[in-house]
C-alpha positions in Angstrom: 132.3 124.1 114.0 132.6 126.4 111.0 130.8 129.7 111.2 130.3 132.3 108.4 129.6 135.9 109.3 128.6 134.5 112.8 125.4 133.0 111.4 126.3 129.8 109.6 127.1 126.3 110.8 128.3 123.8 108.2 129.1 120.1 108.4 130.0 117.1 106.2 128.4 113.7 106.3 129.9 110.6 104.7 126.5 108.8 104.8 123.6 110.5 103.1 121.3 108.7 105.6 123.1 110.4 108.5 122.8 113.7 106.8 119.0 113.2 106.4 118.7 112.2 110.0 120.6 115.3 111.1 118.2 117.5 109.0 115.2 115.7 110.5 116.6 116.3 114.0 117.2 120.0 113.2 113.5 120.4 112.1 112.3 118.6 115.2 114.5 121.0 117.3 112.6 123.9 115.7 114.9 124.9 112.8 112.8 125.7 109.7 113.4 124.3 106.3 114.4 127.8 105.1 117.3 127.8 107.5 118.7 124.4 106.2 120.6 123.9 103.0 122.3 120.8 101.7 124.4 119.7 98.7 124.7 116.2 97.2 127.0 115.1 94.4 124.7 114.8 91.3 126.5 116.6 88.6 130.0 117.9 87.6 129.4 121.4 89.2 131.3 122.1 92.4 130.3 124.2 95.3 133.5 126.3 95.9 132.1 129.4 94.3 128.8 129.2 96.2 130.6 128.8 99.5 133.0 131.7 98.9 130.0 133.9 98.0 128.6 133.1 101.4 131.8 134.5 103.0 133.7 131.2 103.5 137.5 131.5 103.2 139.0 129.9 100.1 140.8 127.2 102.1 137.7 126.1 103.8 135.6 126.3 100.7 138.1 124.1 98.9 137.9 121.6 101.7 134.1 121.4 101.6 134.2 121.2 97.8 136.7 118.3 97.9 134.4 116.4 100.3 131.4 117.2 98.1 133.1 115.9 95.0 134.1 112.8 96.9 130.3 112.0 97.1 129.7 113.3 100.6 126.8 115.5 101.7 127.4 119.0 102.9 124.7 120.6 105.2 124.5 124.2 106.2 122.3 125.9 108.8 121.6 129.6 108.9 121.3 130.6 112.6 122.5 133.6 114.6 121.7 132.4 118.1 121.6 128.6 118.0 124.9 127.7 116.5 126.1 125.4 119.3 122.8 123.5 119.2 123.0 123.0 115.5 126.7 122.0 115.9 125.8 119.4 118.5 123.1 117.9 116.3 125.6 117.6 113.5 128.2 115.9 115.6 125.6 113.5 117.2 124.7 112.3 113.7 128.3 111.7 112.5 129.0 115.1 110.9 132.5 116.7 110.8 133.8 120.1 109.5 136.9 121.9 108.4 138.0 122.8 112.0 137.6 119.3 113.4 139.5 117.8 110.4 142.3 120.4 110.7 142.6 119.8 114.5 142.8 116.1 113.8 145.5 116.6 111.2 147.4 118.8 113.5 147.3 116.2 116.3 148.7 113.6 113.9 151.6 115.9 112.9 152.5 116.8 116.4 152.6 113.2 117.5 154.7 112.2 114.6 157.2 115.1 115.0 157.7 114.9 118.8 157.4 111.2 119.6 157.4 109.4 116.3 154.6 107.2 117.6 151.0 107.0 116.3 148.0 107.1 118.6 147.9 103.3 118.6 151.4 103.2 120.1 153.1 101.6 117.1 156.5 103.1 116.2 156.5 105.0 112.8 159.0 107.0 110.9 158.2 110.7 110.9 158.0 112.3 107.5 158.3 116.0 107.0 155.1 117.5 105.5 153.2 114.2 106.0 149.4 114.4 105.5 146.8 111.9 106.5 143.4 111.5 105.0 140.6 109.5 106.4 139.2 107.1 103.8 135.5 106.4 104.0 133.0 104.4 102.0 129.3 104.4 101.5 127.3 101.4 102.5 123.8 100.5 101.5 121.2 100.1 104.3 117.9 98.5 103.5 114.9 99.2 105.6 111.6 97.5 105.3 108.2 98.2 106.9 104.8 96.5 106.5 102.4 98.3 104.3 98.7 97.7 103.9 97.9 96.5 100.4 94.2 95.7 101.1 91.9 94.1 103.5 89.3 91.3 103.6 86.1 91.3 105.6 83.9 88.3 106.4 80.2 88.9 106.2 77.0 86.7 105.9 73.9 87.2 103.8 70.4 85.7 104.3 69.3 84.0 101.1 65.6 83.0 100.5 64.7 80.1 98.3 61.5 78.1 97.5 61.5 74.5 98.7 58.9 71.8 98.2 58.4 68.4 100.0 55.9 65.6 99.9 53.9 65.1 103.1 51.7 62.0 103.5 48.2 63.0 105.0 45.2 60.9 105.9 41.5 61.7 105.4 38.2 59.9 105.8 35.8 59.3 103.0 32.4 57.6 102.9 31.9 54.5 100.8 28.9 52.6 99.7 29.1 48.9 99.5 26.6 46.7 97.7 26.2 43.0 98.3 23.9 40.6 96.4 21.0 39.4 98.4 20.4 35.8 99.3 16.9 35.6 97.7 15.4 34.2 100.8 12.1 35.5 102.3 12.5 38.3 104.9 10.5 38.8 108.0 10.7 42.6 107.7 7.3 43.9 106.8 6.6 45.8 103.6 3.6 47.8 102.7 1.5 46.3 100.1 -1.1 48.1 98.1 -2.4 45.2 96.1 -4.3 42.4 97.3 -2.1 39.9 95.8 0.2 38.2 98.1 3.7 39.2 97.8 6.8 37.9 99.4 9.8 40.1 100.1 13.1 38.6 99.3 16.6 39.9 100.1 18.1 41.1 96.9 21.3 42.8 98.2 22.8 44.5 101.2 24.0 48.0 101.2 26.5 49.1 103.9 28.1 52.5 104.6 31.1 53.3 106.6 34.4 55.3 106.6 37.9 54.3 106.2 41.3 56.1 106.2 42.8 56.8 102.9 46.4 58.0 102.6 47.6 60.2 99.8 50.6 62.5 99.2 50.3 66.2 99.0 53.0 68.7 97.9 53.6 71.7 100.1 55.8 74.7 99.4 57.1 77.6 101.4 60.1 80.0 101.5 63.0 79.2 103.7 66.2 81.2 104.5 69.8 80.2 105.1 73.0 82.1 105.7 76.0 82.2 103.3 79.5 83.6 104.1 81.2 86.0 101.7 84.7 87.4 101.7 85.0 91.1 100.7 88.4 92.2 99.3 89.9 95.6 99.1 93.2 96.0 97.3 95.5 93.2 96.2 94.8 90.6 98.8 95.3 86.9 98.0 93.0 84.6 100.0 93.0 80.8 99.6 89.7 78.9 99.5 87.6 81.9 98.4 86.5 80.5 95.0 82.9 81.3 94.4 82.8 83.9 97.2 81.6 87.4 96.5 84.5 89.9 96.4 84.3 93.7 96.5 87.0 96.4 96.3 
């Protein structure tokens, strides 16, 4: 952990996503955005002078600037009483600093000079003034999450329309039927006013009755039916909705 004027914690992250995660964890732990600074490689300007202005020794400032120019992210936290907590968050997310790198380099030199054996147990030839540098690379990580582009709702409407149909109905009507008489004398009496003799003859017969007659009448009324409609909101592709009402 590197401290400056007993109020700064600084760390380096080879992966910008890890740096962002560390800053998110700091804010969740209660560190404010004003306490957190970070530098990413975006131009040809280094950060050595800025770090020295904060009180960082030249050797450490040069180390962090070299990491910065190599494309890594440098994160600083201004805290006077929570330095260990910030340091733990950095380390948990893969951060490292000048002191940890220097200790690592010292361990390598000591091993080489005293035993001539690397940490893996493979025999190596010790070289005076040997320096070792960890080589890192950035990797792309793609994350995806479902997003809502729209929604579709199914509803139904009641539609009224006029319909007609032919209905056969039956009614009764009176008819008069006339038949020609036989011309034969009839026994039914008739009043006569003249003295001459008359003879009544049957001229015709009239009958009356009723019979069913069928005809077709057209009736009309309003009927209702339900129709389904799909309502769209946003860019939603729905198959089989041709002719449906869409909204959105």
